[in-house]
C-alpha positions in Angstrom: 32.6 -19.4 23.3 30.1 -16.8 24.1 30.5 -13.2 23.1 31.3 -10.8 25.9 28.6 -8.2 26.3 29.8 -4.5 26.4 27.2 -1.8 27.0 27.9 1.4 25.1 26.6 4.4 27.1 26.0 4.8 30.8 23.3 7.4 30.6 19.7 7.5 32.0 18.2 5.0 29.6 20.9 2.4 30.6 20.4 3.0 34.3 16.7 2.8 33.9 16.7 -0.6 32.0 19.8 -2.4 33.0 18.0 -4.5 35.6 15.5 -5.8 33.1 18.2 -6.5 30.5 20.2 -8.5 33.1 17.2 -10.5 34.0 16.8 -11.5 30.4 20.4 -12.9 30.4 22.3 -9.8 29.0 24.9 -9.0 31.6 27.7 -6.7 30.6 31.4 -7.3 31.4 32.0 -3.6 31.3 30.6 -0.2 30.1 32.0 2.0 27.4 31.4 5.8 27.4 32.7 8.7 25.5 32.7 10.9 28.7 36.3 10.6 29.7 35.6 11.7 33.3 33.9 8.3 33.8 36.8 6.2 32.5 38.2 3.6 34.9 35.5 4.2 37.5 33.3 1.4 38.8 29.4 0.9 38.2 27.4 -1.2 40.5 24.9 -3.4 38.8 21.5 -4.2 40.3 22.9 -7.7 41.4 25.6 -5.7 43.3 28.3 -6.8 40.9 30.8 -4.0 40.1 32.0 -3.5 36.5 34.4 -0.9 35.1 33.7 1.9 32.6 36.4 1.9 30.0 37.4 3.8 26.8 36.1 2.1 23.7 39.5 1.0 22.3 40.6 -0.4 25.7 37.5 -2.3 26.1 37.6 -4.1 22.8 41.3 -4.9 23.2 40.5 -6.4 26.6 37.5 -8.4 25.4 38.2 -9.2 21.7 35.2 -11.6 21.4 32.8 -8.7 22.2 29.3 -7.6 21.1 28.7 -3.9 21.5 25.2 -3.2 22.8 23.9 0.4 22.4 21.9 1.5 25.5 20.7 4.8 24.2 17.2 5.6 23.1 16.2 4.7 19.6 16.5 8.2 18.1 20.3 8.2 18.9 21.2 4.8 17.2 21.6 6.0 13.7 24.3 8.6 14.4 26.1 6.3 16.9 26.1 3.4 14.4 27.5 5.7 11.7 30.3 7.0 14.1 31.3 3.5 15.3 31.6 2.1 11.8 33.7 5.0 10.8 36.0 4.1 13.7 36.4 0.6 12.2 33.9 -1.3 14.5 32.4 -4.1 12.4 28.7 -3.7 12.0 28.4 -7.4 12.9 29.5 -6.5 16.4 26.9 -3.8 17.0 23.5 -4.6 18.6 20.7 -2.4 19.5 19.7 -2.7 23.1 16.0 -1.7 23.1 14.3 -0.6 26.2 11.7 -3.3 26.5 13.7 -6.4 25.4 17.3 -6.5 24.2 16.6 -9.6 22.3 14.2 -7.7 19.9 16.9 -6.2 17.8 17.8 -5.8 14.1 18.9 -9.3 12.9 19.9 -10.7 9.5 22.5 -9.8 6.9 24.8 -7.5 8.9 25.4 -4.3 7.1 25.1 -0.7 8.4 22.4 0.4 5.9 20.0 -2.3 7.1 20.5 -1.3 10.8 20.0 2.4 10.0 17.0 1.7 7.8 15.5 -0.4 10.6 15.9 2.6 13.1 14.5 5.2 10.6 11.5 2.9 9.9 10.6 2.8 13.5 10.5 6.6 13.6 7.9 7.0 10.8 5.5 4.0 10.8 2.2 5.1 12.1 0.9 1.5 11.9 3.6 0.0 14.1 3.3 2.9 16.5 7.0 2.9 17.4 6.8 -0.5 18.9 10.1 -2.3 19.6 10.5 -4.9 17.0 12.7 -7.7 15.7 13.8 -7.0 12.2 15.2 -9.9 10.1 16.3 -9.8 6.6 14.8 -12.4 4.1 17.1 -13.5 1.4 14.6 -15.5 -0.7 13.1 -14.1 -3.9 14.1 -12.8 -7.4 13.0 -9.2 -7.3 15.1 -6.2 -6.4 13.3 -5.2 -3.2 14.7 -5.6 0.4 12.4 -7.9 2.4 12.3 -8.2 6.2 10.3 -10.3 8.7 9.0 -8.0 11.5 7.9 -9.2 14.9 6.7 -6.8 17.6 6.8 -7.2 21.3 2.9 -7.5 21.2 3.3 -10.5 19.1 2.3 -9.0 15.8 4.1 -10.4 12.7 4.6 -8.6 9.3 6.5 -8.6 6.1 7.9 -5.3 4.9 9.6 -4.6 1.6 11.6 -1.6 0.6 11.8 -0.8 -3.2 14.1 2.1 -4.2 12.8 1.8 -7.8 9.3 1.2 -9.3 7.5 3.3 -6.8 4.3 3.4 -8.8 4.4 -0.4 -9.2 4.5 -0.9 -5.4 1.6 1.6 -4.9 -0.4 -0.4 -7.6 0.5 -3.7 -5.7 -0.9 -2.2 -2.5 -4.1 -1.0 -4.0 -4.8 -4.2 -5.9 -4.1 -6.3 -2.7 -6.5 -4.0 -0.8 -9.2 -4.7 -3.5 -8.4 -8.3 -3.5 -8.8 -8.5 0.3 -12.1 -6.7 0.2 -13.3 -9.1 -2.5 -12.7 -12.0 -0.1 -9.6 -13.3 -1.8 -7.1 -14.8 0.7 -4.0 -12.5 0.5 -1.6 -11.1 3.1 -3.5 -8.1 4.6 -1.9 -4.9 3.2 -1.4 -2.5 6.2 0.7 0.4 5.0 2.4 2.0 2.0 4.6 5.0 1.8 7.4 6.7 0.0 10.6 7.6 1.7 13.4 9.8 0.3 16.0 7.4 1.7 14.4 4.1 0.9 11.9 4.5 -2.0 8.6 2.8 -1.6 7.8 0.6 1.3 5.0 -2.0 1.8 3.9 -3.5 5.0 1.8 -6.8 4.9 0.6 -9.2 7.5 3.0 -12.1 7.8 1.6 -15.4 6.7 2.7 -18.5 8.6 2.7 -21.6 6.4 4.4 -23.5 3.6 5.0 -22.6 -0.1 2.2 -24.7 -1.9 4.5 -26.4 -4.3 6.4 -27.8 -1.3 3.2 -28.6 0.7 1.2 -30.3 -2.1 3.1 -33.7 -2.1 2.3 -34.0 1.6 -1.5 -33.8 1.4 -4.0 -36.2 0.0 -5.1 -36.1 -3.7 -8.6 -34.8 -2.8 -7.0 -32.2 -0.6 -4.8 -31.2 -3.6 -7.9 -31.0 -5.8 -9.8 -28.9 -3.3 -6.9 -26.4 -3.0 -6.9 -26.2 -6.8 -10.5 -25.4 -6.7 -9.8 -22.7 -4.2 -7.1 -21.3 -6.4 -9.3 -21.3 -9.5 -12.3 -19.6 -7.7 -10.1 -16.8 -6.3 -8.4 -16.2 -9.5 -11.8 -15.7 -10.9 -12.6 -13.2 -8.2 -9.4 -11.4 -8.9 -10.4 -11.2 -12.6 -13.7 -9.8 -11.7 -12.3 -6.7 -9.8 -13.0 -3.4 -11.7 -10.0 -1.4 -12.9 -9.5 2.3 -13.8 -8.1 3.7 -17.0 -4.8 4.8 -15.5 -4.0 1.2 -14.5 -5.1 -0.1 -17.9 -2.8 2.2 -19.7 0.3 1.7 -17.5 0.4 -2.0 -17.0 -1.1 -3.6 -20.1 0.5 -7.0 -20.9 0.7 -8.3 -24.5 1.6 -12.0 -24.3 2.3 -12.2 -28.1 4.8 -9.4 -27.9 6.5 -11.2 -25.0 6.6 -14.4 -27.2 8.2 -12.5 -30.1 10.8 -11.2 -27.8 11.7 -14.6 -26.4 11.4 -16.9 -29.4 14.8 -16.2 -30.9 16.6 -16.9 -27.5 14.5 -20.0 -27.1 15.5 -21.3 -30.5 19.1 -20.8 -29.6 18.8 -22.6 -26.3 16.7 -25.6 -27.2 15.9 -25.7 -31.0 13.8 -28.9 -31.3 11.2 -28.1 -28.6 11.1 -24.3 -29.4 10.7 -24.8 -33.1 7.6 -27.0 -32.5 6.1 -24.6 -30.1 6.8 -21.6 -32.4 5.2 -23.2 -35.3 2.2 -24.2 -33.4 1.8 -20.7 -32.0 2.2 -18.9 -35.3 -0.4 -21.3 -36.9 -3.0 -20.6 -34.2 -2.2 -17.0 -33.3 -5.6 -15.9 -34.8 -7.1 -17.6 -31.6 -5.4 -15.1 -29.3 -7.9 -12.8 -27.6 -7.6 -9.0 -27.2 -10.7 -8.2 -25.3 -12.4 -8.8 -21.9 -9.2 -7.7 -20.2 -8.8 -8.1 -16.5 -6.3 -7.6 -13.6 -3.7 -10.3 -13.9 -1.7 -11.7 -11.1 0.9 -12.6 -13.8 2.7 -15.4 -11.9 -0.2 -17.5 -10.7 1.7 -20.7 -10.0 2.1 -22.9 -6.9 5.3 -21.0 -6.0 3.3 -17.9 -5.4 0.6 -19.6 -3.1 0.9 -20.8 0.4 -0.8 -23.4 2.6 -1.6 -21.7 5.9 -3.7 -23.6 8.5 -5.0 -25.8 5.8 -6.2 -22.9 3.7 -4.8 -21.4 0.5 -3.3 -17.9 0.5 -2.2 -16.1 -2.6 1.0 -14.1 -2.4 3.5 -12.1 -4.6 1.4 -9.4 -6.5 4.5 -7.5 -7.4 4.3 -8.0 -11.1 0.5 -7.5 -11.5 -0.5 -6.5 -15.1 -3.7 -6.0 -17.2 -4.6 -8.3 -20.0 -6.8 -11.2 -21.2 -7.7 -13.7 -18.5 -6.0 -16.5 -20.4 -2.6 -15.1 -19.5 -3.2 -16.2 -15.9 -4.0 -19.7 -17.1 -0.7 -20.1 -18.8 0.8 -21.7 -15.7 -1.6 -24.7 -15.9 1.2 -27.1 -17.0 3.5 -25.8 -14.4 0.8 -26.7 -11.9 0.2 -30.1 -13.5 3.9 -31.0 -13.3 3.6 -30.5 -9.4 0.1 -32.1 -9.1 -2.4 -33.1 -11.8 -5.0 -33.3 -9.0 -4.4 -29.5 -8.2 -4.4 -28.6 -11.9 -7.8 -30.3 -12.4 -9.1 -28.5 -9.3 -7.9 -25.2 -10.7 -9.8 -25.7 -13.9 -12.9 -26.8 -12.2 -12.8 -23.8 -9.8 -12.1 -21.2 -12.5 -14.3 -22.6 -15.2 -16.9 -23.9 -12.9 -16.4 -27.4 -14.4 -17.5 -26.2 -17.9 -14.5 -26.8 -20.1 -15.4 -26.7 -23.7 -13.2 -27.7 -26.8 -12.5 -24.1 -27.4 -11.2 -23.6 -23.8 -8.9 -26.5 -24.2 -7.5 -25.0 -27.5 -6.9 -21.7 -25.7 -5.3 -23.4 -22.6 -2.8 -25.2 -24.9 -2.0 -22.1 -26.8 -1.5 -19.8 -23.9 0.7 -22.5 -22.1 2.7 -22.9 -25.3 3.5 -19.1 -25.2 4.5 -19.5 -21.6 6.8 -22.5 -22.5 8.7 -20.5 -25.1 9.3 -17.8 -22.5 10.5 -20.4 -20.0 12.8 -22.1 -22.5 14.4 -18.8 -23.3 15.2 -18.3 -19.6 16.9 -21.7 -19.0 20.5 -20.2 -18.8 19.4 -18.5 -15.6 18.8 -21.9 -14.1 22.2 -23.5 -14.9 22.7 -24.1 -11.2 19.4 -26.0 -10.9 19.5 -29.0 -13.2 16.5 -30.6 -11.5 14.4 -27.5 -12.4 15.7 -27.6 -16.1 14.8 -31.3 -16.4 11.2 -30.6 -15.1 10.8 -27.8 -17.4 11.9 -30.0 -20.4 9.6 -32.8 -19.3 6.7 -30.5 -18.9 7.3 -29.0 -22.3 7.4 -32.3 -23.9 4.1 -33.3 -22.2 2.5 -30.1 -23.5 3.7 -30.8 -27.0 2.3 -34.3 -26.9 -1.0 -32.9 -25.8 -1.0 -30.4 -28.6 -0.5 -33.1 -31.1 -3.0 -35.7 -29.6 -5.6 -33.7 -27.8 -5.7 -30.2 -29.5 -9.3 -29.6 -28.5 -10.1 -32.4 -25.9 -9.2 -33.2 -22.4 -5.6 -34.7 -22.2 -4.6 -38.0 -20.6 -3.3 -36.4 -17.4 -6.7 -34.7 -16.8 -8.7 -37.9 -17.5 -6.5 -40.0 -15.3 -6.6 -37.5 -12.4 -10.5 -37.3 -12.7 -10.6 -41.1 -12.4 -8.2 -41.2 -9.4 -10.4 -38.6 -7.7 -13.6 -40.5 -8.5 -15.1 -37.3 -9.9 
């Protein structure tokens, strides 16, 4: 059953735009207005149909399957929404009937804060220039920011995030993404950053149409996987070549060994056998850990934070960028290998320009071992994802096998992938 459309407000904005709204399929069964002198009078629609103007309570009792569309200009929506919800009108029932197109409204998780946030954002964004937009909440992701898909009437598409905390972190993310874009790294174009007293930091980025790479890789050829890996490696090298300033260095320095020390006890309690072997290996070889030639780190450079868009690689999610030794961004190699050995080989060739020494292999294994301890310590968070847990255990076992058999030479999966690619 279709919801009955009730228009809230019979003012000038409604009279001006009602013909357009009806032509787009939004025809009301009645009007509601707070002006009691209008109650129980008739209004003639542009199609000559007459509808009644009713008090709010009477209208929703008469049409219990209603949707209440606000016809006022955008600047009035916030106060009206607040008043209606205080009267007990469910926010799910309230829609914003914008002047240009009623279908471009707030959509997504229905709560009043989101709708009000949407309206306030329209009032301050210089980049969107007060365009009417469709605003849809995105539920994916593990960070604490609120994310929305933004579509304008002029067919522009964006991602916006609001972060009430970590304002300086969001500002840093914006600045690094600007530098990355200027360096030719394929990232979502950063458009706007600001700080709001009612929402914290916000970040507006171009929307990327495409598929998360870890999902897309199985559907492309082995050579395409390799080439995407090469692209990932080359672009990570570009990121690591971007100059940084002293303030950034002091604020976001990342020490992977400290992270390991924090996680090792938990890892032992969760999976003692694998963790004990990794910890012994790391402690034996910790003298190899570097503490110089520090760079900007993406800090989560896995296939889950890359996209395939129009056949090209795009790197996303710079929200935990750090500063540290370059090897910290290579510690996701075995995560990549578990998804596609061909991609992992391409990544190594792109980043190291096909020059992979015995010392490089040693460091790759060591930094991936550090990452594995961190992942094992977090397994309880994945208790609802048994497939992910199994993949992590299998990948860790492969890493331990390579540590034992190929401590300074190319492992079997690398050699096999090279042969399959005829490289």
